[in-house]
N, C-alpha and C positions, 0 to 999 in steps of 0.2 A: 470451410466454415471456421470462423475465428472464435477462440475461447480464451477469456481472461478471468482469472480468479485471484483475488487478494487472499492469500493463505493466512497471513498475519500482517498487521499494519499498526505500529504504535511505537512508543518510546522504549518498549521492552523487546522489540524485535520486528523485522520486516522481511517479507518474502512474497513475491508475486509470480504467478504462473501465466504464461502466454503461449498460445499455439495458433498457427494458421491452418491446422489440419494435418500438416506434414512436419513442420519444424516446431520443436518444443523447447522453450527456454525458461530459466528462472531469472527474475530480476531481484538481486540481493538474496542472501541466505543468512539472516541475522538471528537464527535460533539453532538448536541442536539438530544434527542430521536426523536423529530419531523422530523428532517432532515434525520436521519437514516431510520426511518419508510418509508418516501417518496421514498428514494433511493431503499430500498428493494422492495417496490411496483413496481417501474419502471422496475425491472428485474424479476418480477413475483413471488416474495417471500413475506412472512409475518413473522414478529418477533414472533408470537405465535408458529411457527414451529421450533424455535431455540432450540437446545439441550444444548448449552453452549456459553458463551462469554469468550474467552481467552485473557488475558492481557499480553502485552510484558513488560511494566514497568509503573510506577506511574505518569508520566508526563501528564498534563491535555489534551494535544493534542492526547492522547491515551485512556483517561479514562473519559472524561467529561460526556458521556451518559451511563456509565455502570450501575449506580445505578438505574436510572429511568427505563431503559429497564429490568433490573433484577427483580425489584418489579412489574412492570406492567405486565410482561409476565411469571413471576416465572421461570426465567432462572438462572442456577447456573453460578457463575463467577470463573474462574480458573486463578490462578496467583502463582508465587513463594512465598515462605514464607517471603523473604525480601521485596517483593513488597507489600504484605498485610500489613506488619509492617509500611512501608513508607506511604501507603494510609491512615492508621489510620481509622478515622470515615468517611472519605470522601464519600465512596459509600452510606452511610446512613444505615438505619436499614434493615437487610436482614433476611430472614427466615432461620431456621435451615436447613443445607444442601446446602445452596447457596454459602457458602464461602469455596471453594475447593483449597487446597494447593498441590503443587508438588515440587519436588527437581530437579533443572536443571541437565540435563544429564540422568535422569531416565525417560524412556518411560512410557506412560499410554495410555489407550484406552477410547474413547467416541464413542459408537456404533461401526461401522466398521472401524473407523479411528484409526490408531496407531500414536500417537503424540509424537514427540521427541523435547523437549525444550532444547536449548543449550545456554550457556552463551555468551553474547556479550559485547564488550567494550564501555560502555556509562556511563555518569555521573548520574546514578540512583542506587537505593539500590541493586537490584539483577535482572537486566534486562536480557531478553532472546529473541532469535529468535525461530522460530518453523519450523520443518520439519514434513510433514504429509505423512504417508505411507498408500496407499490404492489402491486396484485394480491393483497392480503391478507397481504403479507410485509413484514418490517422488515429492512433491510440497513443496517449501521452501520460507519462508518470512523472510527477514533479513534487518531491517532498524535501524537507530540510531546507526551507527557503527563508533566509533572514529578512528579506523584503521583496516587494514586487517592483520591477522596473520595466521600461518599454521593451528592451531587448528580450527579457524573459517572457513578457506577455505575448510578443510576436511568436515565440516558439510554441506557446500554448494555443494560439488562435488557429482555427481550422480543424481542431481535434473533434472527432466524432465521440470518442470516449476518453475520459480524463480521470486520473486519480490525482487529486490535489491535496496538499497538506492543509489541515485545519487543526493546528497543534494545541492551542490553548485559548482560554478566555483571559483577557488581560486583567480583569478584576480579580478573578480567582488566583492568578499567578501573583499579583501584587500583594494580595492578602494572605497568601499561602505560606507554608512552612519552609520553602526553599531558602537557603542563605542568599543574601543580597547579591553577591558576585554571580551566582548562578542565574538569578532573576535577570541581572543585567545582560548576561550572555544570551539568554533566550530572547529577550526583548531587543537585542542589538541587531544591526544590519546584516550580521552573519549568523543569526540564531535560527528562530523558527517562526513560521507564519501563524498569525492569530486568526481566530474565528471571523472577526469583522472583515479583515482584508480578504480572507478566503471567500467569504460570502460575496463581496463586491466583484471579485474575479469570476466566480461562478456565474453570477448574474450577467456579466459582460459576455462570457463565452456561450452561455445558453441562448442569449439574445442573438448571437451570431452563428447558431447552428449546432452547438453541442447537444448530443442526444442522451448521453449517460454520464453522470458525474458521481464519483466516489470520493468522499471526504476521508482522508487518511492521516496516519501518523499522529493520532490523538495522544495527548499526555494523559497518563493515568492519574496524576495528581491535580492537574489544572484544567480539566475539561470533563464533559460528559457527552456521550454520543447524542443524546436528545438535544443538548444545548448547541452542539456544532451543527446538527441538522436544522434546528429552528432558526439559528442565526443566518444560515444560507437561505432558508426559505423566506425569511423576512426581506433579505436583500433582493431576492427574486420577485417577491410581491411588489416591490417598488417599481418594477418594470412590467407588472401585470402578468407575471409568469408563475404558474402553479405546478409544482411537482406532480407527475402523473398525467399531465396534459401536454403530450408531445415530447416529454423528456423524463428521465428517471434520476432521482437524487437519493443516495444511500450513504450510510456511514460504513466504511471499511472497519471491521471489528479488530480489536487489539489482540485478543487471545483466541480467536476462532476464525474459521474460514467464512468468508463473506459469500454473497450470492455469486453464482457463475454468470458472467456476462457473455452472451452469445451474439454473433453477428453472422447473418446469412443473407447475402445480397443487400436489399434495402431494409431488412428486418434487424432490429436490435432489441433483445429482451433479456431479462434476468430470471434466473432459476435458483430458488433457495437450495442450499446443500443439506440433505438429510444427515442426521447424526447417527448413522448406522454404526453399531459397535462401540459407541461412546457414551452409553447411558447406563452406568451401574445402578443408578437410582433416578427416579423422576419426582419432581415436586410440582404441585399446581399452586399458582399464586393468584387467587381471585382478586378482583378489584383493581387490577392494573390495566391501564389503557395502553393499547398498542400504538406506537407512533408510526406514521407513514414511513416507508423505507426500511422497516425492520420485519424480519420473519417472525413467526409465532413461537419461536423457541430460541433458547440461548444456552450456551454452555458456561458453567462456572467452575473455574479451577479450584480444586479442593485446597491447594496450597494457599490461595488467597483467603480462604476462611480460617485456615489453621495457623497462618503466619509462618509457614515453613516452606522450603523448597525441596523437601524430602519425599514428595509424592508426585506422581504424574496422573493421579486419578482425577476424573471429572464428574460433576453432577450435570445432568441435563434438566434445565428448567423449562417447562412449557407454560406459556403465558395464556391464562384464560381470558375469554372475552369479558369486557366490563359488563356487569349486570345492569 
């Protein structure tokens, strides 16, 4: 049985867990080892069982924790040659055999997974997305996309499950507080994919058989989960496709673990992750309407409230039904 979990997905850090029931891997590790360990534990996994950490590119929101996890649990790191060169000594000292290189476009195997790295348009040395072929299914992760082109779309097509970047709303970005050079970078051909384009791609892929889509790598400054979801839903509606009717659409959360996606034969379903052990306090917020694709609870990092990075405490917010 296949298990996919977005542990974190956003401009502040990215990490995805994937298992075919025997082989377990991480895709990126862009947060501290401590936070990744805690998130793995919350979904019933342990980093000592990992067979590999796959890296998309060298930016810190994808690589912050790769070195400590690799050394602590003796896990090999896989990345393109260009990414290894760009990382330099950043991962720290690794044991022989832990530094694994591949060529984008050439498939390789880890356990029962056939892995297909493909080039993506981003301002990094040699960035890639990944498609995983296992048990007759195709699972694709593609974020940090400056634009969509035919070659990239071909790599996404045929995916049963897809995590696709929906980074920003163009209007929010243009009117926001980012300096103009940063806005130009994000909007450029090697920046990040906007909600509108993500929605069009999602509609195309669902119309051609995709069963589960996670919208990921949302900007904290220039997007909202509800806005990304609704933009995709609007694009789907133009093709008479409705989330929940034959396919699932969800936003991969920035600072918390998203739903577990399970695949067992022909069945694909999502299971919300309970927040066991992560609720020092609970708040009820009446009058809020729950959006489709969101569970009935959310975690709020206390640091976000206090404007400080000096705490790892969380509040668990449970969303009450609208009266």
